[in-house]
MARBA-3410 file (N, C-alpha, C, O; in Angstrom, 1 decimal):
50
-2.4,-16.1,-11.2,-3.3,-15.0,-10.2,-3.7,-15.6,-9.1,-4.4,-16.7,-9.2 ~ -3.5,-15.2,-7.9,-4.1,-15.8,-6.7,-5.5,-15.3,-6.3,-6.0,-15.8,-5.3 ~ -6.2,-14.3,-7.0,-7.6,-13.9,-7.0,-8.0,-13.6,-5.4,-9.1,-14.0,-5.0 ~ -7.2,-13.0,-4.7,-7.4,-12.6,-3.5,-6.9,-13.3,-2.4,-6.9,-12.9,-1.3 ~ -6.5,-14.5,-2.7,-5.6,-15.3,-1.7,-4.6,-14.6,-1.3,-3.9,-14.0,-2.1
-4.3,-14.5,0.0,-3.1,-13.7,0.6,-3.1,-12.3,0.5,-2.1,-11.7,0.7 ~ -4.4,-11.8,0.1,-4.3,-10.1,-0.2,-4.8,-9.5,1.3,-5.5,-10.2,2.0 ~ -4.4,-8.5,1.4,-4.8,-7.8,2.7,-5.0,-6.3,2.3,-4.0,-5.6,1.9 ~ -6.2,-5.8,2.4,-6.3,-4.4,2.1,-6.8,-3.7,3.4,-7.9,-4.1,3.9 ~ -6.0,-2.6,3.9,-6.2,-2.0,5.1,-6.3,-0.5,4.8,-5.6,0.0,4.0
-7.3,0.1,5.6,-7.3,1.6,5.7,-6.5,2.0,6.6,-6.8,1.7,7.8 ~ -5.4,2.7,6.5,-4.4,3.1,7.5,-4.9,4.2,8.2,-4.2,4.6,9.2 ~ -5.9,4.8,8.0,-6.6,6.0,8.7,-5.9,7.3,8.7,-6.0,8.1,9.7 ~ -5.2,7.7,7.6,-4.6,9.1,7.4,-4.7,9.4,6.1,-4.8,8.6,5.2 ~ -4.6,10.7,5.9,-4.8,11.4,4.5,-3.1,11.9,4.4,-2.5,12.6,5.1
-2.6,11.3,3.2,-1.2,11.7,2.8,-1.3,12.8,1.7,-1.8,12.7,0.6 ~ -0.9,13.9,2.3,-1.1,15.1,1.4,0.2,15.2,0.2,1.2,14.5,0.3 ~ -0.2,16.0,-0.7,0.9,16.0,-1.9,2.2,16.4,-1.3,2.2,17.1,-0.3 ~ 3.3,15.9,-1.9,4.6,16.2,-1.6,5.1,16.0,-0.2,6.0,16.7,0.3 ~ 4.3,14.9,0.5,4.7,14.5,2.0,5.3,13.1,1.8,5.0,12.3,0.9
6.1,12.9,2.6,6.9,11.5,2.9,6.2,10.4,3.6,5.7,10.6,4.7 ~ 6.0,9.3,3.1,5.6,8.2,3.7,6.5,7.1,3.8,6.8,6.4,2.8 ~ 6.8,6.8,5.1,7.8,5.6,5.2,7.0,4.4,5.8,6.2,4.5,6.7 ~ 7.4,3.3,5.1,6.8,2.0,5.4,8.0,0.9,6.0,9.1,0.9,5.5 ~ 7.6,0.2,6.9,8.7,-0.8,7.2,8.0,-2.2,7.6,7.0,-2.2,8.4
8.6,-3.1,7.1,8.2,-4.6,7.3,8.8,-5.1,8.7,10.1,-5.2,8.7 ~ 8.1,-5.3,9.8,8.9,-5.7,11.0,9.0,-7.2,11.2,9.6,-7.6,12.2 ~ 8.5,-8.0,10.3,8.5,-9.5,10.4,9.9,-10.0,9.7,9.9,-10.0,8.5 ~ 11.0,-10.5,10.3,12.1,-10.7,9.5,12.0,-12.1,8.6,12.7,-12.3,7.7 ~ 10.9,-12.8,9.0,10.8,-14.1,8.1,9.8,-13.9,7.0,9.5,-14.8,6.3
9.3,-12.7,6.9,8.5,-12.4,5.6,9.5,-11.9,4.4,10.1,-10.8,4.5 ~ 9.4,-12.6,3.3,10.3,-12.4,2.3,9.4,-12.3,0.9,10.0,-12.2,-0.2 ~ 8.3,-12.2,1.0,7.3,-12.0,-0.3,7.5,-10.6,-0.7,8.1,-9.8,0.1 ~ 7.0,-10.1,-1.9,7.1,-9.0,-2.5,5.8,-8.2,-1.8,4.7,-8.8,-1.6 ~ 5.9,-7.0,-1.5,4.9,-6.2,-1.1,4.5,-5.0,-2.3,5.3,-4.6,-3.1
3.3,-4.7,-2.3,2.8,-3.6,-3.1,2.0,-2.6,-2.1,1.2,-2.9,-1.3 ~ 2.3,-1.4,-2.3,1.7,-0.3,-1.5,0.8,0.4,-2.6,1.3,0.8,-3.7 ~ -0.6,0.5,-2.4,-1.4,1.1,-3.5,-1.9,2.3,-2.8,-2.5,2.2,-1.8 ~ -1.7,3.4,-3.3,-2.3,4.6,-2.8,-3.5,5.0,-3.6,-3.3,5.3,-4.8 ~ -4.6,5.0,-3.1,-6.0,5.2,-3.6,-6.5,6.5,-3.4,-6.1,7.1,-2.4
-7.3,7.1,-4.2,-7.9,8.2,-4.0,-9.4,8.4,-4.8,-9.9,7.5,-5.5 ~ -9.9,9.4,-4.6,-11.3,9.7,-5.6,-11.1,9.9,-6.9,-12.1,9.8,-7.6 ~ -9.9,10.1,-7.3,-9.6,10.4,-8.8,-8.6,9.3,-9.5,-7.4,9.5,-9.3 ~ -9.0,8.3,-10.1,-8.3,7.2,-10.5,-6.9,7.6,-11.2,-5.9,6.9,-11.2 ~ -7.0,8.9,-11.7,-5.6,9.5,-12.4,-4.5,9.6,-11.4,-3.3,9.6,-11.7
-5.0,9.8,-10.0,-4.0,10.2,-8.9,-3.5,9.0,-8.2,-2.6,9.2,-7.3 ~ -4.0,7.7,-8.4,-3.7,6.5,-7.8,-2.4,6.0,-8.3,-2.2,6.0,-9.5 ~ -1.6,5.4,-7.4,-0.3,4.9,-7.6,-0.1,3.5,-6.9,-0.6,3.2,-5.8 ~ 0.8,2.8,-7.7,1.1,1.5,-6.9,2.7,1.6,-6.8,3.4,2.1,-7.7 ~ 3.1,1.1,-5.6,4.6,1.1,-5.4,5.1,-0.4,-5.1,6.2,-0.6,-4.9
END
């Protein structure tokens, strides 16, 4: 486990409403590592990892 090394957490500044589509793209062609998108909220039952 890297314990925070190479981790980056950013507030993207928007609210994603239920049933809406979110598109994410990686623009660095040299980046080959795995990405995890965490959708966080005020209720841990609704949080998701992708």
